[in-house]
C-alpha positions as CSV (number, residue, x, y, z in Angstrom):
1,M,-37.8,217.0,220.1
2,P,-34.3,216.9,221.6
3,M,-32.9,220.0,223.2
4,K,-31.1,222.2,220.7
5,P,-27.4,222.6,221.5
6,D,-25.6,225.9,221.0
7,A,-24.3,226.4,217.5
8,I,-20.6,226.9,216.8
9,L,-18.7,227.8,213.7
10,L,-17.2,224.5,212.7
11,N,-13.8,224.3,211.1
12,D,-11.4,221.5,210.1
13,R,-9.4,221.9,213.3
14,I,-12.5,221.6,215.5
15,V,-13.8,218.6,213.5
16,K,-10.5,216.9,214.0
17,T,-9.9,217.6,217.6
18,K,-13.4,217.4,219.1
19,S,-13.7,214.1,221.0
20,A,-16.5,214.6,223.6
21,P,-19.7,212.6,222.6
22,G,-22.6,214.8,221.5
23,E,-24.0,216.9,218.7
24,Y,-22.2,220.1,217.5
25,P,-24.4,222.3,215.3
26,D,-22.7,224.3,212.6
27,R,-23.5,228.0,212.8
28,D,-22.6,228.4,209.1
29,C,-25.1,225.8,207.8
30,P,-28.5,225.4,209.5
31,G,-29.4,221.9,210.4
32,L,-25.9,220.4,209.9
33,R,-24.3,218.9,212.9
34,L,-21.1,217.1,213.8
35,L,-22.2,213.9,215.6
36,I,-19.7,212.2,217.9
37,Q,-20.7,208.8,219.3
38,P,-19.5,207.5,222.6
39,S,-17.3,205.1,220.7
40,G,-15.5,208.1,219.1
41,A,-17.0,207.6,215.6
42,K,-17.8,210.9,213.9
43,S,-20.4,211.6,211.3
44,W,-22.3,214.4,209.6
45,L,-26.0,214.7,210.7
46,L,-28.7,216.8,209.2
47,R,-31.7,217.7,211.3
48,Y,-34.7,219.2,209.5
49,T,-38.5,219.5,209.6
50,F,-40.6,218.0,206.8
51,A,-44.4,217.9,206.7
52,G,-44.6,219.2,210.2
53,K,-42.4,216.4,211.6
54,Y,-38.9,216.8,213.0
55,S,-36.5,214.3,211.6
56,S,-32.8,213.7,210.9
57,M,-30.6,211.9,208.4
58,K,-27.0,210.9,208.3
59,I,-25.1,212.5,205.4
60,A,-21.8,210.6,205.7
61,N,-18.9,209.7,208.0
62,V,-16.5,212.5,208.7
63,G,-13.6,210.6,207.1
64,E,-15.5,210.2,203.9
65,V,-16.8,213.7,203.4
66,S,-15.1,217.0,204.3
67,L,-16.8,219.9,206.2
68,K,-17.1,221.8,203.0
69,E,-18.7,218.9,201.2
70,A,-21.0,218.2,204.1
71,R,-22.2,221.8,204.0
72,N,-22.8,221.6,200.2
73,R,-24.8,218.4,200.6
74,A,-26.8,219.7,203.6
75,T,-27.7,222.9,201.6
76,A,-28.8,220.8,198.6
77,I,-31.0,218.6,200.8
78,R,-32.6,221.6,202.5
79,R,-33.2,223.2,199.1
80,G,-35.0,220.0,198.1
81,I,-37.1,220.0,201.3
82,S,-38.2,223.6,200.5
83,E,-39.5,222.3,197.2
84,G,-41.5,219.5,198.9
85,V,-39.0,216.7,198.4
86,D,-38.7,214.2,201.3
87,P,-35.0,213.3,201.6
88,K,-35.8,209.8,202.8
89,A,-38.5,209.0,200.4
90,G,-37.1,210.8,197.4
91,R,-40.4,212.1,196.1
92,A,-42.4,215.3,196.4
93,S,-45.4,215.5,198.7
94,G,-48.9,216.4,197.7
95,N,-50.6,216.0,194.3
96,D,-48.2,218.2,192.4
97,R,-45.1,216.1,193.0
98,D,-42.6,215.9,190.1
99,D,-41.4,212.4,189.5
100,S,-40.1,213.1,186.0
101,V,-36.7,211.7,185.0
102,A,-35.5,215.3,184.6
103,S,-36.5,216.2,188.2
104,Q,-34.8,213.1,189.5
105,A,-31.6,213.8,187.6
106,R,-31.5,217.3,189.0
107,L,-32.0,215.9,192.6
108,Y,-29.3,213.3,192.0
109,S,-26.9,215.9,190.9
110,E,-27.7,218.2,193.9
111,L,-27.9,215.5,196.6
112,H,-25.4,212.8,195.4
113,L,-23.0,214.1,192.8
114,V,-22.1,217.2,194.8
115,S,-19.8,215.1,197.0
116,K,-18.1,213.4,194.1
117,S,-14.9,214.3,192.3
118,K,-15.0,216.7,189.4
119,S,-14.2,213.9,187.0
120,T,-17.0,211.7,188.3
121,R,-19.5,214.6,188.2
122,T,-18.6,215.5,184.7
123,K,-19.0,212.0,183.3
124,A,-22.3,211.4,185.2
125,E,-23.8,214.8,184.2
126,R,-22.9,214.1,180.6
127,A,-24.8,210.8,180.6
128,L,-27.7,212.2,182.5
129,A,-28.0,215.1,180.0
130,L,-28.4,212.5,177.2
131,L,-31.1,210.7,179.3
132,V,-33.0,213.9,180.0
133,S,-32.8,215.0,176.4
134,T,-34.6,211.9,175.2
135,I,-37.0,211.0,178.0
136,G,-36.7,213.8,180.5
137,G,-40.5,214.4,180.7
138,K,-41.3,210.7,181.4
139,S,-41.9,209.6,184.9
140,Y,-39.0,207.6,186.4
141,R,-41.5,204.9,187.1
142,D,-41.9,204.4,183.3
143,L,-38.1,204.2,182.8
144,K,-37.2,201.0,181.0
145,R,-33.9,199.3,180.3
146,P,-34.1,200.0,176.5
147,D,-34.1,203.7,177.3
148,V,-30.7,203.4,179.0
149,Q,-29.4,200.8,176.6
150,D,-30.0,203.0,173.6
151,I,-27.9,205.7,175.2
152,V,-25.1,203.2,175.9
153,D,-25.3,201.7,172.4
154,N,-25.1,205.2,170.7
155,A,-22.1,206.0,172.8
156,V,-20.5,202.8,171.6
157,R,-21.1,203.9,168.0
158,R,-19.8,207.4,168.6
159,K,-16.8,206.2,170.7
160,E,-17.9,208.5,173.5
161,G,-17.2,206.5,176.6
162,A,-19.9,203.9,176.6
163,T,-18.6,202.3,179.8
164,D,-18.7,205.6,181.6
165,H,-22.2,206.3,180.4
166,R,-23.4,202.9,181.5
167,K,-21.8,203.2,184.9
168,A,-23.3,206.6,185.5
169,L,-26.8,205.7,184.4
170,V,-26.8,202.4,186.4
171,A,-25.7,204.4,189.5
172,F,-28.5,206.9,188.9
173,C,-31.1,204.1,188.8
174,H,-29.7,202.5,191.9
175,W,-29.9,205.8,193.7
176,I,-33.6,206.1,192.8
177,A,-34.3,202.5,193.8
178,K,-32.8,203.1,197.3
179,R,-35.0,206.1,197.8
180,D,-38.1,204.4,196.4
181,P,-38.1,200.7,197.4
182,T,-41.4,200.2,195.5
183,W,-39.8,201.0,192.2
184,T,-38.3,198.1,190.1
185,N,-34.9,199.1,188.9
186,P,-34.7,198.4,185.1
187,C,-30.8,198.5,185.2
188,E,-30.4,195.7,187.7
189,R,-27.7,193.4,186.3
190,M,-27.4,195.4,183.2
191,P,-24.6,193.9,181.0
192,A,-21.4,195.7,180.4
193,A,-21.0,198.0,177.4
194,S,-19.8,196.1,174.4
195,E,-17.3,198.6,173.2
196,Y,-13.8,198.7,171.7
197,I,-11.3,197.6,174.3
198,P,-8.0,199.5,173.9
199,G,-4.8,197.5,174.0
200,D,-5.2,194.9,171.2
201,R,-5.9,196.8,168.0
202,V,-3.5,196.6,165.1
203,L,-4.4,198.4,161.9
204,S,-3.9,196.5,158.6
205,Y,-2.0,198.1,155.8
206,D,-5.3,198.9,154.0
207,E,-6.6,200.6,157.1
208,I,-3.3,202.6,157.5
209,V,-3.7,203.8,154.0
210,K,-7.2,205.0,154.7
211,V,-6.1,206.9,157.8
212,W,-3.2,208.4,155.8
213,N,-5.5,209.5,153.0
214,T,-7.5,211.7,155.4
215,G,-4.5,214.1,155.3
216,D,-4.4,214.7,159.0
217,P,-0.7,215.6,159.8
218,L,-0.7,214.3,163.4
219,C,-1.9,210.8,162.2
220,Q,0.5,210.8,159.3
221,L,3.5,211.5,161.5
222,L,2.3,208.9,164.1
223,I,2.1,206.4,161.2
224,L,5.7,207.2,160.0
225,I,7.5,207.6,163.3
226,G,5.6,205.5,165.9
227,C,5.9,208.1,168.7
228,R,3.4,208.8,171.4
229,R,0.6,211.2,170.6
230,S,1.9,213.9,173.0
231,E,5.5,213.6,171.7
232,I,4.3,214.6,168.2
233,A,1.5,217.0,169.4
234,L,4.1,219.0,171.4
235,L,6.7,218.9,168.7
236,Q,8.2,222.3,168.0
237,W,10.0,223.7,164.9
238,S,13.1,224.4,167.0
239,E,13.4,220.6,167.6
240,I,13.6,219.9,163.8
241,G,17.1,220.1,162.3
242,P,18.3,219.7,158.7
243,D,18.5,215.9,159.1
244,A,16.8,214.8,162.3
245,I,14.0,215.5,164.7
246,T,15.2,215.6,168.3
247,I,12.6,215.1,171.1
248,P,14.2,216.5,174.2
249,I,14.9,214.5,177.4
250,E,12.7,216.6,179.5
251,R,9.6,215.8,177.5
252,L,10.3,212.1,177.4
253,Q,10.9,212.1,181.2
254,K,7.6,213.9,181.8
255,L,5.5,211.7,179.4
256,K,7.1,208.5,180.6
257,K,7.3,209.5,184.3
258,G,10.8,208.1,184.4
259,K,14.5,208.8,183.9
260,R,16.1,208.9,180.4
261,K,19.7,209.6,179.6
262,S,19.4,210.9,176.1
263,P,16.9,212.6,173.7
264,H,15.0,210.6,171.1
265,V,16.6,211.3,167.7
266,I,14.6,210.5,164.6
267,P,16.2,210.8,161.1
268,I,14.2,212.8,158.6
269,T,13.3,210.5,155.8
270,P,12.0,211.9,152.4
271,M,8.4,211.1,153.5
272,I,8.8,212.9,156.8
273,R,10.4,215.9,155.0
274,F,7.5,215.8,152.5
275,L,5.0,216.1,155.4
276,L,6.9,218.8,157.3
277,D,7.3,221.0,154.2
278,R,3.5,221.1,153.8
279,L,2.9,222.4,157.3
280,P,2.7,226.2,158.0
281,R,5.5,227.7,160.1
282,T,3.3,230.4,161.6
283,G,4.0,229.4,165.2
284,K,6.4,227.4,167.3
285,F,4.3,224.2,167.3
286,V,4.6,221.9,164.2
287,I,1.1,220.3,164.0
288,N,-1.0,223.4,164.2
289,G,1.4,226.1,163.3
290,A,0.4,228.1,166.4
291,G,2.0,229.5,169.5
292,R,0.2,226.9,171.7
293,P,0.1,223.1,171.3
294,P,-2.9,221.5,169.7
295,T,-5.7,220.3,171.9
296,G,-9.0,218.6,171.3
297,H,-7.5,215.2,170.3
298,S,-10.8,213.4,170.8
299,K,-12.5,215.7,168.3
300,R,-9.6,215.2,165.9
301,L,-9.9,211.5,166.2
302,T,-13.6,211.5,165.6
303,K,-13.2,213.6,162.5
304,V,-10.5,211.4,161.1
305,Q,-12.5,208.2,161.9
306,K,-15.4,209.6,160.0
307,A,-13.2,210.5,157.1
308,C,-11.5,207.1,156.8
309,G,-14.8,205.2,157.3
310,F,-14.1,203.1,160.4
311,D,-14.0,204.1,164.0
312,N,-12.8,201.1,166.1
313,W,-9.3,202.4,166.6
314,S,-7.5,205.1,168.6
315,L,-4.4,207.3,168.0
316,H,-2.3,205.1,170.2
317,D,-3.3,202.1,168.0
318,L,-1.2,203.8,165.2
319,R,1.8,203.4,167.5
320,R,1.0,199.8,168.2
321,S,0.5,199.1,164.5
322,F,3.9,200.7,163.8
323,R,5.6,198.5,166.4
324,T,3.8,195.3,165.2
325,H,4.6,195.8,161.5
326,I,8.1,197.1,161.8
327,V,9.5,193.7,162.9
328,E,8.3,192.0,159.7
329,K,11.1,190.4,157.9
330,K,11.1,192.8,155.0
331,F,12.1,195.7,157.2
332,G,15.1,194.0,158.7
333,C,14.3,195.2,162.2
334,D,14.8,193.0,165.3
335,V,12.8,193.2,168.5
336,A,15.4,195.1,170.5
337,T,15.7,197.8,167.8
338,A,11.9,198.0,167.5
339,E,11.7,198.7,171.3
340,L,14.2,201.5,171.0
341,L,12.2,203.0,168.1
342,L,9.4,203.4,170.6
343,T,11.8,204.8,173.3
344,H,11.2,201.6,175.4
345,K,14.0,200.4,177.6
346,N,15.5,197.0,177.2
347,Q,14.3,194.6,179.9
348,G,15.8,191.6,181.7
349,V,19.1,190.2,180.3
350,L,19.1,192.7,177.4
351,A,19.1,195.6,179.9
352,V,22.2,194.1,181.6
353,Y,24.3,193.1,178.6
354,D,23.1,195.1,175.6
355,H,24.3,198.7,175.8
356,H,24.5,199.3,172.0
357,N,22.5,202.4,171.1
358,R,21.5,200.9,167.7
359,A,21.4,204.3,166.0
360,E,22.3,202.9,162.6
361,E,19.8,200.1,162.9
362,M,17.1,202.4,164.0
363,A,17.7,204.8,161.1
364,A,17.6,201.9,158.6
365,A,14.3,200.6,160.1
366,W,12.7,204.1,159.8
367,E,14.0,204.4,156.3
368,A,12.6,201.0,155.2
369,W,9.3,201.7,156.9
370,S,9.1,205.1,155.3
371,R,9.7,203.7,151.8
372,H,7.0,201.0,152.4
373,I,4.4,203.6,153.4
374,Q,5.4,205.6,150.4
375,S,4.8,202.6,148.1
376,L,1.4,202.2,149.6
377,T,0.3,205.8,149.5
378,R,2.5,207.1,146.6
379,P,2.6,210.8,147.6
380,L,6.2,211.4,146.4
381,K,6.5,211.3,142.6
382,A,9.9,213.1,142.8
383,V,11.4,210.7,145.3
384,A,12.9,207.5,144.1
């Protein structure tokens, strides 16, 4: 056993400035050491005793894991050791070892996910929870690809991030395989999730009518106006005048992460007025009539998808559908005007030479589109 150096209370400054080769034990976390090689390379090392044998393992390079994260990982590993888990073998000693999927998922979370970002941990833990809820009591050695594939397929059907689920479960299986080389990984070369790919979905008029008939005010305004989801979700009653909706410059700049010289003015057509008059004015925000903007858009989308009978679309697809249909000949809207309806900037030669604001053309396009949606849904008996 090597001679034990004197422990010091490590901090970020010491970790950064220490350069002499050697091991520097952390007084705040037993077993954790800052290891500096003669080459100057720095890494986190954990020394521990397991089954009566003194051993060590590298946690990570210093540049990859902070001192705080290294302490968290070292603590999680030592907790596993106290429960009889060999960090190098990944399985418990003795006859009472727990090799269940639930146990491995817990260890994976404590030893591996602890150093990941909050977003990565959340996605992985959500997928692992589904796996544990279905086969948590089964030994990981009995884990088969269909067990994982079923979870991914169900996520595809529910539109709940099938790609994230697959990625997390494949990483989990790879982690087990590295710790137990005798285990055959069932997720090796698992195909990508066959799910809806955003960016190319345009709803037909029949589908637009089905979405409209769900009665969801956010979806209905997105259909009529073609704005971004957040532009409508954050819409306030103070921004609605007698004849127009004015989306302020500040919100457009924040959402688009760019500069804009003027607000987005949308004339209030009879259809838009019909929708607005049905909404309660109990708070400053239009969509929910509350003092705070609406949240939970994923749940809203799932509810609307269920109500309209098809789920292979997103809220942003309503904006794309508006942009695609508005340039049809019957609406008399050219491409340049259509881009301004979506608050897009002219590109190329148009940006250099075309400085016309097209306010009249935009108003005419919205009016024509509104009349067409009215003819399809027929909610206004009093409007000619």
